[in-house]
C-alpha positions in Angstrom: 0.0 0.0 0.0 1.4 3.4 -1.1 2.2 5.8 1.7 0.3 9.1 1.7 2.6 11.7 -0.1 2.0 14.3 2.6 3.3 11.9 5.2 6.3 11.2 3.0 6.9 14.9 2.7 6.8 15.4 6.5 9.3 12.6 7.1 11.7 14.0 4.4 11.2 17.6 5.7 12.2 16.5 9.2 15.3 14.9 7.8 16.2 17.9 5.7 15.7 20.2 8.7 18.1 18.1 10.7 20.6 18.3 7.8 20.0 22.0 7.5 20.7 22.6 11.2 23.9 20.6 11.0 25.0 22.7 8.0 24.2 25.9 9.7 26.3 25.0 12.8 29.2 24.0 10.4 28.7 27.3 8.5 29.0 29.2 11.8 32.5 27.8 12.2 33.4 28.1 8.5 31.5 31.2 7.2 33.2 31.2 3.8 32.7 27.5 2.9 30.8 27.6 -0.4 30.1 23.8 -0.2 28.3 24.2 3.1 26.3 27.2 1.8 25.2 25.2 -1.2 24.2 22.3 1.0 22.0 24.6 3.2 20.5 26.3 0.1 19.6 22.9 -1.4 17.9 21.8 1.8 15.8 25.0 1.9 15.0 24.7 -1.9 13.8 21.1 -1.5 11.7 21.9 1.5 10.1 24.9 -0.3 9.6 23.1 -3.6 8.2 19.9 -2.2 6.0 21.8 0.3 4.4 23.7 -2.5 3.8 20.5 -4.5 2.1 18.7 -1.6 -0.1 21.5 -0.4 2.1 22.9 2.4 1.8 26.5 1.1 2.5 28.1 4.5 5.8 26.2 4.7 6.7 27.0 1.1 6.0 30.7 1.5 8.0 31.0 4.7 10.9 28.9 3.5 11.1 30.9 0.3 12.0 34.0 2.3 14.8 32.2 4.0 16.0 30.6 0.8 16.2 34.1 -0.7 18.7 35.1 1.9 20.9 32.1 1.2 20.7 32.7 -2.5 22.2 36.1 -1.9 24.9 34.5 0.3 25.7 32.0 -2.6 26.1 35.0 -4.9 28.5 36.7 -2.4 26.2 39.7 -1.9 25.9 39.3 1.9 28.2 37.6 4.4 27.4 34.9 6.9 27.3 36.2 10.5 26.4 34.8 13.9 23.2 36.8 13.9 22.2 35.3 10.5 22.9 31.8 11.7 20.8 32.4 14.9 17.8 33.7 12.9 18.0 30.8 10.5 18.1 28.3 13.3 15.0 29.9 14.7 13.5 29.7 11.3 14.1 25.9 11.3 12.2 25.7 14.6 9.3 27.7 13.0 9.2 25.3 10.0 9.2 22.4 12.4 6.2 24.0 14.3 4.4 24.4 11.0 4.9 20.7 10.2 3.6 19.8 13.7 0.5 22.0 13.2 -0.4 20.1 10.1 -0.7 17.0 12.2 -3.2 18.7 14.6 -0.5 20.2 16.9 -0.6 23.6 18.4 -0.9 26.5 15.9 2.5 28.2 15.4 3.1 31.8 16.4 2.4 33.7 13.2 3.8 37.0 14.6 7.1 35.1 15.5 7.4 33.9 11.9 6.8 37.4 10.5 9.4 38.8 12.9 11.9 36.3 11.6 11.3 37.3 8.0 11.6 41.0 9.0 14.9 40.2 10.7 16.2 38.5 7.6 15.1 41.3 5.3 16.8 43.8 7.6 20.1 41.8 7.2 19.8 41.8 3.4 19.2 45.5 3.3 18.3 47.1 -0.1 19.5 44.1 -2.1 16.9 43.2 -4.7 14.9 40.1 -3.9 15.1 37.2 -6.3 11.9 36.3 -8.2 9.1 34.9 -6.0 8.4 31.2 -5.5 6.8 29.7 -8.6 8.2 32.3 -11.1 9.7 31.3 -14.4 13.2 31.9 -13.3 12.9 29.3 -10.5 10.7 26.9 -12.4 13.2 26.7 -15.3 15.9 25.3 -13.0 15.2 21.7 -12.0 15.4 20.9 -8.3 18.7 19.2 -7.5 19.4 17.2 -4.4 22.9 16.7 -2.9 22.7 13.0 -3.9 22.0 14.0 -7.6 25.4 15.9 -8.0 27.5 13.7 -10.3 30.8 12.5 -9.0 34.0 12.5 -10.9 33.9 9.7 -13.5 36.0 6.6 -13.0 38.9 6.0 -15.5 40.8 2.7 -15.9 44.6 2.8 -16.2 47.0 0.2 -17.4 50.4 0.5 -15.5 53.6 -1.5 -15.9 55.9 -0.8 -13.0 59.4 -1.9 -13.8 61.7 -0.5 -11.1 65.5 -0.2 -11.3 67.2 -3.6 -10.8 69.0 -2.2 -7.7 66.1 -0.4 -6.1 66.0 -2.7 -3.1 69.5 -1.6 -2.0 68.2 2.0 -1.6 65.7 0.9 1.0 62.7 1.4 -1.2 59.9 -1.2 -0.9 57.9 -1.6 -4.2 55.0 -3.2 -2.3 54.3 0.1 -0.6 53.6 1.7 -4.0 51.4 -1.2 -5.0 49.4 -1.0 -1.8 49.0 2.7 -2.4 47.6 1.9 -5.9 45.2 -0.6 -4.4 43.9 2.2 -2.1 42.9 4.3 -5.1 40.1 2.0 -6.3 39.4 -1.4 -7.7 42.8 -2.8 -8.7 44.5 -6.0 -9.9 48.2 -6.6 -9.7 50.2 -9.4 -11.4 53.9 -10.0 -10.7 56.0 -10.8 -13.8 58.8 -13.2 -13.0 60.0 -14.1 -16.5 63.3 -12.1 -16.1 64.4 -13.9 -13.0 67.7 -15.7 -13.9 68.8 -19.2 -12.9 69.6 -19.7 -9.2 73.4 -19.6 -9.6 73.2 -16.3 -11.4 70.8 -14.5 -9.0 72.0 -11.4 -7.1 70.2 -11.6 -3.8 69.9 -7.8 -3.5 68.6 -7.3 -7.0 64.9 -6.9 -8.0 64.1 -9.0 -11.1 60.4 -8.7 -10.8 58.2 -6.2 -12.4 54.4 -5.7 -12.1 51.4 -5.1 -14.4 48.6 -3.2 -12.8 45.1 -2.4 -14.0 43.5 0.3 -11.9 40.1 2.0 -12.0 39.9 5.3 -10.0 38.8 8.9 -10.0 41.8 10.1 -8.1 44.6 11.9 -9.7 43.3 11.7 -13.2 43.6 14.4 -15.9 42.5 14.2 -19.5 44.7 11.4 -20.6 47.2 10.2 -18.0 47.3 9.5 -14.3 50.7 10.5 -13.1 52.2 8.5 -10.2 55.4 9.8 -8.7 57.9 7.3 -7.3 61.0 8.4 -5.5 63.7 6.1 -6.7 67.4 6.7 -6.2 69.1 6.4 -9.6 72.4 4.5 -9.6 73.4 5.7 -13.0 71.5 3.2 -15.2 68.1 5.0 -14.5 64.8 3.4 -13.5 62.6 2.2 -16.4 59.3 3.8 -15.4 56.4 3.6 -17.7 53.6 6.2 -17.4 50.2 4.8 -16.6 48.1 4.8 -19.7 44.4 5.4 -19.7 42.4 2.4 -20.8 39.3 3.5 -22.6 37.7 0.1 -22.8 34.1 -1.1 -23.5 32.7 -3.7 -21.1 35.6 -6.1 -21.9 38.2 -6.8 -24.6 39.7 -10.0 -26.0 42.9 -11.3 -24.7 44.8 -10.8 -27.9 43.7 -7.1 -28.2 44.9 -6.4 -24.7 48.4 -8.0 -25.3 48.7 -6.0 -28.6 47.7 -2.7 -26.9 50.3 -3.3 -24.2 53.0 -4.0 -26.8 53.7 -7.5 -25.5 53.3 -8.9 -29.1 52.3 -7.8 -32.6 49.1 -8.3 -34.5 50.9 -10.7 -36.8 51.8 -12.9 -33.8 48.1 -13.0 -32.8 46.8 -13.8 -36.3 49.4 -16.5 -36.7 48.5 -18.2 -33.5 44.8 -18.0 -34.1 45.1 -20.6 -36.9 44.9 -23.3 -34.3 41.5 -24.0 -32.6 42.5 -23.5 -29.0 42.0 -20.8 -26.4 44.0 -17.7 -27.3 46.0 -17.8 -24.1 47.0 -21.4 -24.6 47.8 -20.8 -28.3 50.1 -17.9 -27.5 52.0 -19.8 -24.9 52.4 -22.8 -27.1 53.5 -20.5 -29.9 56.2 -19.2 -27.6 55.5 -15.6 -28.4 54.6 -14.5 -24.9 55.5 -15.5 -21.4 52.9 -17.2 -19.2 53.1 -14.3 -16.7 52.1 -11.8 -19.3 49.1 -14.0 -20.2 48.1 -14.0 -16.5 48.4 -10.2 -16.4 46.2 -9.8 -19.5 43.6 -12.3 -18.0 43.6 -10.3 -14.8 42.9 -7.1 -16.6 40.1 -8.8 -18.6 38.5 -10.1 -15.4 38.9 -6.8 -13.7 37.0 -4.9 -16.4 34.3 -7.6 -16.4 33.9 -7.4 -12.6 33.8 -3.6 -12.8 31.0 -3.7 -15.4 29.0 -6.2 -13.3 29.4 -4.0 -10.2 28.3 -0.9 -12.1 25.2 -2.7 -13.4 24.4 -3.9 -9.9 24.8 -0.4 -8.4 22.5 1.0 -11.0 19.7 -1.3 -9.7 20.3 -0.5 -6.0 17.5 1.5 -4.4 16.2 2.2 -0.9 12.8 1.6 0.5 11.3 3.6 3.4 9.7 1.1 5.8 7.6 2.0 8.9 9.3 1.1 12.1 6.5 -1.1 13.3 6.9 -3.4 10.4 10.6 -3.9 11.4 9.4 -4.6 15.0 7.0 -7.2 13.7 9.7 -8.8 11.6 12.1 -9.0 14.6 9.3 -10.5 16.8 8.6 -13.2 14.1 12.3 -13.9 13.9 12.4 -14.3 17.7 9.5 -16.8 17.5 11.4 -18.7 14.8 14.5 -18.9 17.0 12.4 -20.4 19.7 10.9 -23.0 17.4 14.3 -23.8 15.9 15.6 -24.5 19.4 12.8 -26.9 20.0 13.4 -28.6 16.6 17.1 -29.0 17.4 16.3 -30.5 20.8 13.8 -32.9 19.3 16.3 -34.0 16.6 18.9 -34.7 19.3 16.4 -36.8 21.2 15.3 -38.8 18.1 18.9 -39.3 17.1 18.0 -39.8 13.4 20.6 -38.5 10.9 18.0 -37.2 8.5 16.2 -35.1 11.1 19.5 -33.9 12.6 20.6 -32.7 9.1 17.4 -30.8 8.6 17.6 -29.3 12.1 21.2 -28.1 11.4 20.1 -26.5 8.1 17.2 -24.8 9.8 19.5 -23.5 12.5 21.9 -22.1 9.9 19.1 -20.3 8.0 17.6 -19.0 11.2 20.9 -17.6 12.4 21.4 -15.9 9.0 17.9 -14.5 9.1 18.3 -13.3 12.7 21.6 -11.5 11.9 20.0 -9.8 8.8 16.9 -8.8 10.7 19.1 -7.3 13.5 21.2 -5.4 10.9 18.1 -3.9 9.3 17.4 -2.3 12.7 20.9 -0.9 13.1 21.3 2.8 12.5 24.3 5.2 12.9 24.3 7.0 16.2 25.5 10.1 14.4 21.8 11.0 13.8 21.4 11.5 17.5 24.8 13.3 18.0 23.8 15.9 15.4 20.8 17.0 17.4 23.0 17.9 20.4 25.1 20.5 18.5 22.1 22.9 18.3 21.3 22.2 22.0 24.8 22.9 23.2 25.0 26.1 21.1 21.7 27.5 22.5 22.5 26.4 26.1 26.0 27.9 26.0 24.5 31.2 24.7 21.9 31.2 27.5 24.5 30.6 30.2 27.0 33.1 28.8 29.6 30.4 28.2 31.7 29.5 25.2 31.3 25.7 24.5 32.5 23.6 21.6 30.9 20.2 21.0 33.0 17.5 19.4 31.7 14.2 18.2 33.6 11.0 17.4 32.4 7.7 16.0 29.2 9.0 14.5 29.2 6.0 12.2 28.9 3.5 15.1 25.7 1.6 14.7 23.1 0.7 17.4 19.7 -0.8 17.5 17.1 1.9 16.6 15.2 1.1 19.8 18.4 1.7 21.9 19.1 5.0 20.2 15.5 6.2 20.6 15.5 5.4 24.4 19.1 6.8 24.7 18.1 10.3 23.6 16.8 11.6 27.0 19.6 10.3 29.1 22.2 11.9 26.8 20.4 15.2 26.9 20.5 15.2 30.7 24.2 14.3 30.7 25.2 16.9 28.1 23.2 19.7 29.8 24.9 18.9 33.1 28.3 19.0 31.4 27.6 22.4 30.0 25.9 23.8 33.1 27.9 22.2 36.0 31.1 21.1 34.3 32.2 23.9 31.9 33.2 27.1 33.8 32.6 30.7 32.6 35.2 32.1 30.2 36.8 34.4 32.7 37.1 31.7 35.3 38.6 29.3 32.8 41.1 32.0 31.7 42.1 32.6 35.3 42.8 28.9 35.7 45.0 28.9 32.6 42.5 27.1 30.4 41.2 28.2 27.0 38.2 30.5 27.2 36.1 28.0 25.3 35.2 24.7 27.0 35.0 21.4 25.1 32.3 18.7 25.5 33.2 15.5 23.6 30.8 12.7 22.7 32.4 9.5 21.4 31.0 6.1 20.5 33.0 2.9 19.9 32.2 -0.8 19.6 33.4 -3.1 22.3 32.4 -6.7 21.5 28.6 -7.0 21.8 28.4 -3.5 23.5 28.8 0.1 22.5 30.7 2.5 24.8 29.5 6.1 24.7 31.6 8.6 26.5 30.7 12.2 27.4 33.8 14.0 28.3 34.3 17.7 29.4 37.3 19.7 30.4 35.5 21.6 33.1 35.7 21.9 36.8 35.2 18.2 37.5 33.4 16.7 40.5 34.2 17.8 44.1 34.6 14.5 46.0 34.5 16.2 49.4 31.4 18.3 48.6 29.5 15.2 47.4 30.6 13.2 50.6 29.5 16.0 52.9 26.2 16.4 51.2 25.5 12.7 51.4 26.3 12.7 55.1 24.1 15.7 55.7 21.2 13.9 53.9 21.8 10.7 55.9 22.6 8.7 52.8 25.9 7.4 54.2 27.6 7.2 57.6 30.5 9.6 58.2 32.4 6.7 59.8 32.5 4.4 56.7 35.2 4.9 54.2 34.1 4.9 50.6 36.0 4.7 47.4 36.0 7.6 44.9 33.8 5.5 42.6 31.2 4.9 45.3 31.2 8.6 46.2 30.6 9.7 42.6 27.8 7.1 42.3 25.9 9.1 45.0 24.9 11.7 42.4 22.5 9.1 41.0 20.6 9.1 44.2 17.0 10.6 43.8 16.9 14.3 44.9 20.7 14.5 45.3 22.3 17.8 44.1 25.3 19.9 45.2 24.2 23.0 43.2 24.2 26.1 45.3 21.4 27.8 43.3 18.5 26.7 41.2 18.3 27.4 37.5 16.1 26.6 34.6 18.6 24.0 33.6 19.6 22.1 36.7 20.1 22.2 40.5 16.8 20.7 41.5 18.2 17.1 42.0 16.1 15.8 39.2 17.5 13.9 36.3 20.6 11.9 37.2 18.6 9.2 38.9 16.3 9.0 35.9 19.4 8.7 33.7 20.7 5.7 35.6 17.3 4.1 35.6 16.9 4.5 31.9 20.4 3.2 31.1 19.8 0.1 33.3 16.4 -0.4 31.6 18.5 -0.8 28.4 20.6 -3.5 30.2 23.4 -1.0 30.3 25.6 0.5 32.9 27.0 4.0 33.7 30.3 4.9 35.3 31.9 8.2 36.3 35.5 9.3 36.3 36.5 12.8 37.4 39.3 14.9 38.6 38.7 18.2 40.3 39.6 21.0 38.1 40.4 18.8 35.1 37.0 17.5 33.9 34.7 14.5 34.0 34.2 11.4 31.9 30.9 9.6 31.9 30.9 6.2 30.2 27.7 4.4 29.1 28.0 0.7 28.2 25.0 -0.4 26.1 24.1 -3.6 24.3 24.0 -3.5 20.5 20.4 -4.9 20.5 17.6 -5.5 22.9 15.7 -8.2 21.0 17.9 -11.4 20.6 21.1 -12.1 22.4 23.6 -15.0 22.8 23.4 -16.4 26.3 25.0 -19.1 28.5 22.3 -21.4 29.9 23.0 -22.6 33.4 21.1 -24.7 36.0 20.7 -24.2 39.8 18.5 -26.9 41.4 15.5 -27.2 39.1 15.7 -23.6 37.9 17.4 -22.5 34.7 19.0 -19.1 34.1 20.6 -17.3 31.2 23.7 -15.2 31.6 24.4 -12.8 28.6 27.3 -14.3 26.8 29.2 -11.1 26.0 30.1 -10.6 29.7 31.1 -14.2 30.3 34.9 -14.6 30.4 35.4 -18.2 31.4 34.0 -21.1 33.5 36.0 -22.9 36.2 35.2 -25.6 38.8 34.6 -24.9 42.5 35.8 -28.1 44.3 35.5 -29.0 48.0 39.3 -28.3 48.3 38.8 -24.8 46.9 35.9 -24.1 49.3 37.9 -25.3 52.3 40.8 -23.1 51.3 38.7 -19.9 51.3 38.1 -20.1 55.1 34.3 -19.5 54.7 34.8 -16.5 52.4 33.3 -16.5 48.9 36.6 -16.1 47.2 38.2 -18.3 44.5 41.8 -18.3 43.1 41.5 -18.1 39.3 44.8 -17.9 37.3 46.7 -16.1 40.1 43.8 -13.7 40.9 41.4 -13.7 43.8 37.9 -13.5 42.4 34.8 -13.0 44.6 31.7 -15.0 43.7 28.0 -15.0 44.4 26.1 -18.2 45.1 22.9 -18.1 43.1 21.4 -20.9 45.2 21.7 -18.7 48.3 20.8 -15.5 46.5 17.5 -16.9 45.1 16.8 -19.1 48.1 16.7 -22.3 46.0 16.2 -25.4 48.1 18.1 -28.6 47.7 21.7 -29.8 48.1 24.4 -28.4 45.9 26.6 -30.9 44.0 30.0 -31.7 45.2 31.7 -29.9 42.3 30.0 -26.6 41.4 30.8 -24.3 38.5 31.9 -20.7 38.7 31.0 -18.4 35.7 33.5 -15.6 35.7 31.9 -12.4 34.4 33.3 -9.0 33.6 31.0 -6.9 35.7 31.3 -3.1 36.0 33.2 -3.5 39.3 35.7 -6.0 37.9 35.7 -9.8 37.7 32.9 -11.5 39.7 31.9 -15.1 39.7 28.4 -16.7 39.7 28.3 -20.1 41.3 25.8 -22.6 39.6 25.2 -26.3 39.7 25.7 -27.0 36.0 26.6 -25.2 32.7 24.3 -26.4 30.0 25.7 -24.5 27.0 25.3 -21.5 24.7 21.8 -20.6 23.4 20.3 -17.9 21.2 18.1 -16.1 23.6 14.9 -14.3 22.6 14.2 -11.7 25.4 10.7 -11.5 26.7 9.5 -8.9 29.2 8.3 -10.2 32.5 5.2 -7.9 32.5 4.0 -5.2 34.9 3.4 -7.7 37.7 7.2 -8.4 37.9 8.4 -4.9 37.0 10.1 -4.4 40.4 11.8 -7.8 40.5 15.5 -7.2 41.2 18.4 -9.1 39.5 16.3 -10.3 36.5 16.2 -8.4 33.2 13.8 -10.7 31.4 12.9 -14.3 30.5 13.2 -16.6 27.5 11.4 -19.7 26.3 13.6 -22.8 25.9 13.3 -25.5 23.3 11.4 -27.8 25.6 8.8 -25.0 26.4 10.3 -24.2 29.9 11.0 -20.6 30.9 14.6 -19.5 31.8 15.2 -16.2 33.6 17.8 -13.8 32.2 20.1 -12.5 34.9 20.9 -8.8 35.2 24.5 -9.3 36.4 25.5 -5.7 37.0 22.4 -5.2 39.3 23.1 -8.6 41.0 26.7 -7.5 41.8 25.6 -4.0 42.9 23.1 -5.5 45.3 25.6 -7.8 46.8 28.1 -4.9 47.3 25.4 -2.9 49.1 24.6 -5.8 51.4 28.3 -6.3 52.2 28.7 -2.6 53.0 25.4 -2.3 54.8 24.6 0.8 52.7 22.3 1.7 49.9 23.9 3.7 47.1 21.9 4.3 44.0 
């Protein structure tokens, strides 16, 4: 069913507004960059043109006025200023409010829109306005999107690299040049060894090999020749360098044509060899007119051009489809059910022990795993879409607070499940606002401390196994350990007699209602937010840690799973109950013998590879009745506080785990993050290891730090 064009326009307009805001913030830092100006103009032109087409006349009329200003900027008639950027950003907000109003939202402030237009006209002065929207001058020029701008055309080059015989004695490595060529585009390299002499005549320091290269690239090309400079120390004989020659080929050429073009043989040689009814390559080698290495080189070039043509044909057919998010959710849910059924089939096949059924079960398992991975990849989106939203927020917030703050982002291409990214937005907003408000000092204070007047907030994202680490770093004042400790004692959260680590002290800021701010502002200081941040991160099965140095800044690290739907888990058994431990945090499994128990003197500690590792007995933690086996198993996990072991009766093995929510009735159950259905229909609980460890630490300390 075709989606309503108006809905499609709204979705695209929201994306264009996000791109426009990003371009404006870049333009503020680089006012003379014509490429950024053109990108911003194209966004405005597309919003205006498509809005007029689909009946959003109010948006088209308003956007036309903004577009007029950027058309003058493109022509160099007015300059980009901070005031202009600020007005245009406010115009983006107004366009967004017009879009929301079309969905039944609150009516936008018409006077505000008119004041924005008046401000823009004041900046443009008496410069003549371009023709109005819909005039012939604009209609004659077809709308062009950024993706429609043609890239430099690819050109194929034929290169024979024959270095000087003594090049190796100079320290030059020919392989470095060949690798550099490979980095320019699709490339095939064939080494020619026909000039290598007999073993008793070889000079071990000489280079007898030369290389034939066919390269397709749009780098470094002029009309006819791609010039490659190689620094070679000449010993007097001179290096025999051949310039790369452009190969203007159709889809492919015959082998004989390629060899003739390269000068490796003459047309007469080819015609003479063609009298025999054999493949041309074999004919030429049998005729003794060409070395086998040269035949291999020509074949490589022929195959390269064929592959290039096939790739271009495939790329021409590639397209994208906009799919509603709920359809993806339905697909993932169905894949989850399929994983459960597949586990049941595998278990039944093992019980039946019939080779035919086992073979079918293994094939279904392979297909299910591939389908699961593909379904998960469809839901993965770059986190940069979220990062870009914060640039505008930091700019506006710094202006409101009278601070100078620069936001840096790293790892925008890092991908996460779309559900994780959606639910991560609010926690990140809280953390970044706190960094700007509490962390970054005012410019005069920073200057007095010997720091730059502008503060820096940095957001980075990196993959770490099955997790993504997101770090919010600032170079501000840092956390005051003593102030936090004193405030916690005053509130009765901790005892003044108990010694706490710096990590535990910093964790106090996640306590509901806790704040060390001396004054209340519209931004922070009311003790609301950080406890919500922690709760939201833990709801995503993630963890949050704080590192800080007074006067030097703060680093907040979020550790989040790549996906929330299906995970790999380790199935274990305690008594009659079965539990799943997320596999990414499992490091190893070791035995807990009676000798080991006796050697710990009643303490829950085990010696593992020279380390002392504390462990938690799940039988005692969950009050499971029955006698533990003589030899138990310890699952060593990498929890947020370091290595921690979980003692179980038996390790069953790895399982693909489809996560099911426990429901509202069990929403306050501690230590459990969900459940899964096993192949035999039984339910296994999924352990929330970080919470389990945290609860044990609190019990051991006799405190309650949240």
